N, C-alpha and C positions, 0 to 999 in steps of 0.2 A: 266883449262880454264873457266869452269863454275863458279868457286869460284871467279875468277877475274872479270867476268862480273857482278856477283851479288854484289861484293863490289863496283865496279864503279857505279852501279845503286844506291846503298845506298849513295854514295858520291854526286851524282847528285841530289838525293832526298833532302838531307840536304842542299845543295846549293840553290835549288829552294825554299825550305821552308823559308830560311832566307830572300830571296828577295833582290832587289837592294836598298841599302840605301845610301843616300847622307848625308854627314856631316863630321865633324872632328873626328879624332881618340880620344879615351877616354883619357883625361888628368886629373890628380888629381886636379890641381889648377884652372881649368875652369869648374865650375858646371853650369853656366848660358847658355852655348851653347849646342845645340843638338849634340849628338855623335852617331856613329854607334855601334851596339851591337857586341862585340867580341866573344860571346859564339858560334854562328854557325861556325865561322872560327876555333875555338878551337876544336869543335866536328868533323869537317871534317879532321883536322890534326890528331886527335886521331884515327879516323876511317881509315885513310890511313896507319898509323903505325900498327894498328891491322891487317888490310888486308895484309900488307907486311909480318907480322909475320906468319899469317895463310898460306899464299902462300908458304913461305919458308919451313914451317913445312910439308905441304902436299908434296912438292917436295922431301924433305928428306925422308919421309915415302915411297914414290914411288921408290926412288933410292934404299933404303935399301931392299924393297921387291924384286926389280929386281935383286939385288946382291945375295940375299939369295936363291931365287927360280929359278934364271937364265932364267926367262921369264917375259913378261908383258901381256901375253894373259890371259884374265879373265876366260875363260873356263878351261884352264890348272890350274890356281890358285884355282878355285873352286873344282877341282877334280871331273869332271863329271863321272857319273856311267856307261856311254856307253862304255868306253874303257875296 
């Protein structure tokens, strides 16, 4: 959950850094008109894909740990010395 919140915060940071731009999309044959910069949109899309991959990897690791140790309690996984 924390990884998702961190990645959403990074997406919002990139979105606000780009700002709201008015203009045409970047077309190759029209150099005289102002156009919006597509780089922030590409960075946000890349960040979304990376965060999806990291989230699915974290869920897979958590699932495998649960299947192997038959618990999701962190104290039992650490093997506390009090027992």
